Backbone as CSV, one residue per row, in Angstrom:
resi,resn,N_x,N_y,N_z,CA_x,CA_y,CA_z,C_x,C_y,C_z
1,MET,-22.228,0.026,5.427,-21.191,-0.637,4.633,-20.183,-1.549,5.134
2,GLY,-20.228,-2.737,4.828,-19.303,-3.553,5.464,-18.228,-3.716,4.537
3,PHE,-17.357,-4.591,4.939,-15.708,-4.937,4.508,-16.031,-5.160,2.864
4,PRO,-16.728,-6.205,2.575,-16.968,-6.647,1.252,-17.152,-5.531,0.352
5,SER,-18.307,-4.521,0.896,-18.523,-3.283,-0.064,-17.322,-2.557,-0.304
6,LEU,-16.402,-2.764,0.737,-15.333,-1.422,0.264,-14.284,-2.087,-0.790
7,ILE,-14.202,-3.515,-0.754,-13.427,-4.273,-1.503,-14.300,-3.889,-3.191
8,SER,-15.316,-3.766,-3.227,-16.073,-3.610,-4.333,-16.108,-2.228,-5.190
9,ILE,-15.577,-1.356,-4.697,-15.255,0.002,-5.205,-13.931,0.405,-5.366
10,GLY,-13.595,1.191,-6.388,-12.253,1.382,-6.703,-11.821,2.899,-6.402
11,GLN,-12.936,3.773,-6.503,-12.594,5.315,-6.309,-11.973,5.693,-4.982
12,PRO,-12.664,4.828,-3.930,-12.257,5.364,-2.605,-10.678,4.782,-2.412
13,LEU,-10.557,3.760,-2.993,-9.121,3.155,-2.675,-8.098,4.054,-3.438
14,ALA,-8.680,4.721,-4.675,-7.583,5.651,-5.175,-7.316,6.939,-4.633
15,GLY,-8.276,7.261,-3.985,-8.388,8.629,-2.843,-7.479,8.229,-1.843
16,VAL,-7.510,7.012,-1.223,-6.604,6.801,0.083,-5.253,6.666,-0.372
17,SER,-5.076,6.057,-1.533,-3.839,5.721,-2.012,-2.945,7.001,-2.148
18,ALA,-3.766,8.027,-2.758,-3.111,9.426,-2.849,-2.781,9.955,-1.694
19,PHE,-3.570,9.847,-0.674,-3.132,10.321,0.635,-1.988,9.567,1.382
20,PHE,-1.880,8.276,1.073,-0.560,7.667,1.383,0.451,7.985,0.783
21,GLY,0.280,8.411,-0.348,1.612,9.091,-1.198,1.962,10.377,-0.418
22,ALA,1.049,11.147,-0.084,1.082,12.405,0.497,2.010,12.074,1.810
23,GLY,1.492,11.017,2.386,1.972,10.876,3.819,3.351,10.301,3.770
24,ALA,3.721,9.844,2.694,5.286,9.412,2.463,6.121,10.610,2.325
25,ILE,5.612,11.591,1.538,6.342,12.883,1.530,6.262,13.453,2.909
26,LEU,5.295,13.520,3.806,5.393,14.033,5.118,6.272,13.296,5.929
27,VAL,6.220,11.923,6.004,7.390,11.197,6.890,8.677,11.719,6.689
28,GLY,8.994,11.548,5.025,10.247,11.928,4.658,10.574,13.147,5.275
29,ALA,9.906,14.575,5.098,10.269,15.671,5.654,10.451,15.707,7.133
30,ALA,9.360,15.060,7.678,9.731,15.146,9.342,10.892,14.315,9.626
31,SER,11.290,13.167,9.075,12.554,12.715,9.379,13.645,13.499,9.243
32,THR,13.604,14.047,7.912,14.714,14.799,7.575,14.963,16.085,8.478
33,HIS,13.890,16.847,8.710,13.991,18.243,9.371,13.931,18.122,10.836
34,VAL,13.083,16.838,11.577,13.050,16.960,12.887,13.800,16.144,13.506
35,MET,14.145,14.867,13.017,15.163,13.941,13.789,16.328,13.652,13.140
36,GLY,16.571,14.023,11.848,17.848,13.603,11.211,17.399,12.328,10.654
37,ALA,18.374,11.772,9.664,18.200,10.640,8.774,18.105,9.404,9.567
38,SER,17.312,8.796,9.345,17.226,7.661,10.084,17.028,6.202,9.112
39,PRO,17.892,5.101,9.362,17.686,3.981,8.358,16.540,3.242,8.499
40,LEU,15.636,3.332,9.649,14.538,2.629,9.560,13.398,3.474,8.876
41,VAL,13.471,4.773,9.095,12.616,5.799,7.913,12.919,5.354,6.931
42,ASP,14.170,5.625,6.371,14.677,5.280,4.864,14.180,4.152,4.409
43,ILE,14.267,2.881,5.079,13.682,1.778,4.615,12.070,1.848,4.543
44,GLY,11.383,2.195,5.432,10.077,2.531,5.310,9.657,3.197,4.061
45,LEU,10.181,4.370,3.838,10.046,5.384,2.847,10.311,4.631,1.431
46,SER,11.221,3.885,1.473,11.635,3.071,-0.004,10.468,2.023,-0.414
47,TYR,9.677,1.447,0.798,8.516,0.693,0.359,7.293,1.508,0.240
48,HIS,7.067,2.536,0.954,5.935,3.291,1.258,5.577,3.813,-0.008
49,LEU,6.291,4.770,-0.676,5.963,5.528,-1.687,5.648,4.698,-3.061
50,PRO,6.534,3.816,-3.448,6.309,3.199,-4.563,4.988,2.049,-4.491
51,HIS,4.622,1.605,-3.128,3.479,0.947,-2.951,2.268,1.629,-2.989
52,ALA,2.530,2.995,-2.438,1.327,3.772,-2.560,1.037,4.037,-4.191
53,ILE,1.854,4.477,-4.920,1.683,4.628,-6.276,1.046,3.510,-6.923
54,MET,1.601,2.232,-6.573,1.033,0.990,-7.280,-0.343,0.816,-6.937
55,ALA,-0.592,1.038,-5.537,-2.139,0.879,-4.944,-3.030,2.050,-5.851
56,PHE,-2.716,3.203,-6.122,-3.190,4.232,-6.690,-3.498,3.522,-8.165
57,VAL,-2.583,3.212,-8.746,-2.712,2.696,-10.315,-3.602,1.762,-10.363
58,ALA,-3.381,0.508,-9.539,-4.380,-0.633,-9.548,-6.073,-0.112,-9.229
59,ALA,-6.118,0.817,-8.213,-7.527,1.455,-7.845,-8.020,1.864,-9.192
60,ILE,-7.262,2.733,-9.825,-7.780,3.435,-11.097,-7.973,2.459,-12.235
61,VAL,-6.958,1.424,-12.648,-7.276,0.746,-13.590,-8.344,-0.410,-13.373
62,ALA,-8.796,-0.587,-12.239,-9.912,-1.408,-11.873,-11.201,-0.897,-12.067
63,THR,-11.170,0.692,-11.988,-12.445,0.942,-12.260,-12.690,1.231,-13.780
64,ARG,-11.595,0.941,-14.592,-11.592,1.199,-16.111,-11.695,-0.461,-16.799
65,VAL,-11.373,-1.486,-16.236,-11.432,-2.584,-17.116,-12.734,-3.359,-16.966
66,ALA,-13.081,-3.856,-18.098,-14.533,-4.447,-18.112,-14.520,-5.953,-17.403
67,ASP,-13.306,-6.435,-17.411,-13.473,-7.918,-16.690,-13.407,-7.633,-15.452
68,THR,-14.675,-8.285,-14.715,-14.859,-7.957,-13.321,-13.967,-8.793,-12.403
69,VAL,-13.398,-9.735,-12.781,-12.588,-10.493,-11.970,-11.465,-9.819,-12.031
70,VAL,-10.831,-9.166,-13.123,-9.634,-8.332,-13.101,-9.594,-7.206,-12.258
71,ALA,-10.858,-6.655,-12.211,-11.226,-5.478,-11.378,-11.131,-5.704,-10.016
72,LYS,-11.951,-7.007,-9.549,-11.687,-7.244,-8.108,-10.377,-7.633,-7.936
73,ARG,-9.457,-8.336,-8.574,-7.997,-8.649,-7.911,-7.420,-7.484,-7.868
74,LEU,-7.607,-6.495,-8.854,-6.803,-5.217,-8.842,-7.300,-4.346,-7.367
75,ARG,-8.523,-4.517,-7.128,-8.874,-3.748,-5.993,-8.378,-4.437,-4.623
76,TRP,-8.131,-5.836,-4.723,-7.700,-6.461,-3.623,-6.133,-5.949,-3.469
77,ALA,-5.418,-5.992,-4.606,-4.202,-5.391,-4.587,-4.056,-4.226,-4.036
78,ALA,-4.768,-3.210,-4.337,-4.729,-2.093,-3.928,-4.838,-1.798,-2.392
79,LEU,-5.899,-2.796,-1.899,-6.140,-2.473,-0.604,-5.152,-3.260,0.137
80,LEU,-4.631,-4.484,-0.393,-3.665,-5.036,0.290,-2.321,-4.213,0.572
81,TRP,-1.964,-3.553,-0.639,-0.880,-2.743,-0.636,-0.945,-1.658,0.481
82,LEU,-2.132,-0.796,0.663,-2.162,-0.265,1.698,-2.219,-0.634,2.937
83,LEU,-2.644,-1.839,3.189,-2.452,-2.480,4.651,-1.148,-2.728,4.792
84,GLY,-0.333,-3.020,3.870,0.892,-3.333,3.845,1.970,-2.239,4.228
85,ILE,1.630,-1.195,3.721,2.142,0.132,4.014,1.962,0.258,5.289
86,LEU,0.597,0.389,5.929,0.468,0.684,7.320,1.284,-0.459,8.278
87,GLY,1.261,-1.648,7.872,2.180,-2.563,8.737,3.653,-2.630,8.745
88,PHE,4.215,-2.623,7.342,5.593,-2.384,7.200,5.961,-0.957,7.478
89,SER,5.790,-0.312,6.514,6.234,1.217,6.810,6.045,1.754,8.013
90,GLY,4.561,1.634,8.650,4.254,2.190,9.779,4.647,1.660,10.922
91,GLY,5.078,0.376,10.886,5.679,-0.314,12.008,7.121,0.255,12.060
92,LEU,7.789,0.449,10.862,9.265,1.011,11.108,9.304,2.384,11.359
93,TYR,8.122,3.452,11.102,8.295,4.591,11.398,7.916,4.648,13.098
94,LEU,7.193,3.787,13.505,6.859,3.873,15.059,8.138,3.355,15.924
95,ARG,8.845,2.469,15.272,10.315,2.207,15.968,11.193,3.354,15.823
96,ALA,11.148,4.039,14.813,12.160,5.064,14.537,11.756,6.413,15.228
97,PHE,10.313,6.672,15.276,10.073,7.871,15.888,9.686,7.779,17.311
98,ALA,8.927,6.745,17.800,8.268,6.570,19.136,9.185,5.521,19.939
99,PHE,9.998,4.811,19.326,10.784,3.834,19.924,9.876,2.728,20.268
100,VAL,8.734,2.367,19.717,7.788,1.530,19.998,8.210,0.029,19.210
101,ASP,8.049,-1.052,20.269,8.554,-2.229,19.409,7.261,-2.707,18.792
102,THR,7.054,-2.977,17.444,5.926,-3.459,16.874,5.857,-4.958,16.650
103,GLY,6.693,-5.539,17.014,6.725,-7.228,17.089,6.495,-7.816,15.708
104,PRO,5.486,-8.484,15.386,5.465,-9.209,14.029,4.742,-8.034,13.157
105,VAL,4.191,-7.036,13.411,3.642,-6.061,12.635,4.435,-5.674,11.365
106,VAL,5.880,-5.645,11.229,6.432,-5.111,10.126,6.463,-6.453,9.335
107,PRO,6.987,-7.511,9.705,6.765,-8.821,8.665,5.557,-8.890,8.130
108,ALA,4.099,-8.917,8.952,3.126,-9.236,8.477,2.841,-7.829,7.322
109,GLY,3.163,-6.884,7.696,2.850,-5.742,6.535,3.800,-6.180,4.992
110,ALA,4.925,-6.813,5.368,5.569,-7.261,4.128,4.915,-8.401,3.544
111,LEU,4.300,-9.389,4.321,3.597,-10.261,3.632,2.077,-9.988,2.836
112,LEU,1.587,-8.826,3.444,0.592,-8.224,2.860,0.944,-7.511,1.362
113,MET,2.197,-6.971,1.290,2.489,-6.365,0.258,2.831,-7.485,-0.917
114,ILE,3.586,-8.669,-0.367,3.681,-9.771,-1.172,2.600,-10.222,-2.037
115,ALA,1.351,-10.365,-0.889,-0.038,-10.730,-1.391,-0.544,-9.920,-2.274
116,ALA,-0.510,-8.676,-2.415,-0.989,-7.585,-3.199,-0.231,-7.856,-4.602
117,TRP,1.179,-8.139,-4.396,1.907,-8.408,-5.809,1.069,-9.555,-6.604
118,ALA,1.015,-10.589,-5.709,0.339,-11.642,-6.168,-0.972,-11.646,-6.981
119,ALA,-1.800,-10.780,-6.178,-3.212,-10.512,-6.721,-3.148,-9.465,-7.962
120,ALA,-2.039,-8.718,-8.129,-2.054,-8.107,-9.369,-1.427,-8.608,-10.323
121,GLY,-0.460,-9.681,-9.951,0.005,-10.694,-11.009,-1.195,-11.434,-11.573
122,ARG,-1.815,-11.912,-10.829,-3.045,-12.768,-11.157,-4.131,-12.047,-12.096
123,ALA,-4.193,-10.854,-11.949,-5.104,-9.883,-12.612,-4.212,-9.796,-13.952
124,GLY,-2.993,-9.243,-14.053,-2.065,-9.236,-15.175,-2.184,-10.507,-16.193
125,TRP,-2.011,-11.737,-15.206,-2.141,-13.063,-16.301,-3.553,-13.187,-16.786
126,ARG,-4.673,-12.713,-15.844,-5.711,-13.050,-16.795,-6.191,-11.947,-17.961
127,MET,-5.435,-10.629,-17.901,-5.523,-9.805,-18.928,-4.930,-10.475,-19.951
128,ALA,-3.597,-10.966,-19.896,-2.727,-11.276,-20.813,-3.305,-12.511,-21.716
129,ARG,-4.140,-13.301,-20.950,-4.832,-14.362,-21.734,-6.044,-14.013,-22.465
130,ARG,-6.438,-12.959,-22.160,-7.534,-12.389,-23.089,-7.404,-11.771,-24.413
């Protein structure tokens, strides 16, 4: 199974998105109970959980819409949101917990999240035109 086939199915993306949502709760608990409040973790979490929810919703909706172009754009949005969470929030978590300099990973993750919003917007625009 190659990369394009991952994009073509929505159910696995919904499952992964749900795990990302659970991961946000775990990171928040670890931050609060293990190391105390951290501004970097707080920023990461403020993007992590909402984008995990959006990825979950996009993946589920992608399995329910009849328009294949809309479904494809929503699956791309879900995948890009998940990758963006890994880069943006994950990079901030690495800085906060492990003191690792992640370089351009955090801004790259933010760009992936923006690209996901663009893909979702294009899907919404197409749905509105029909």
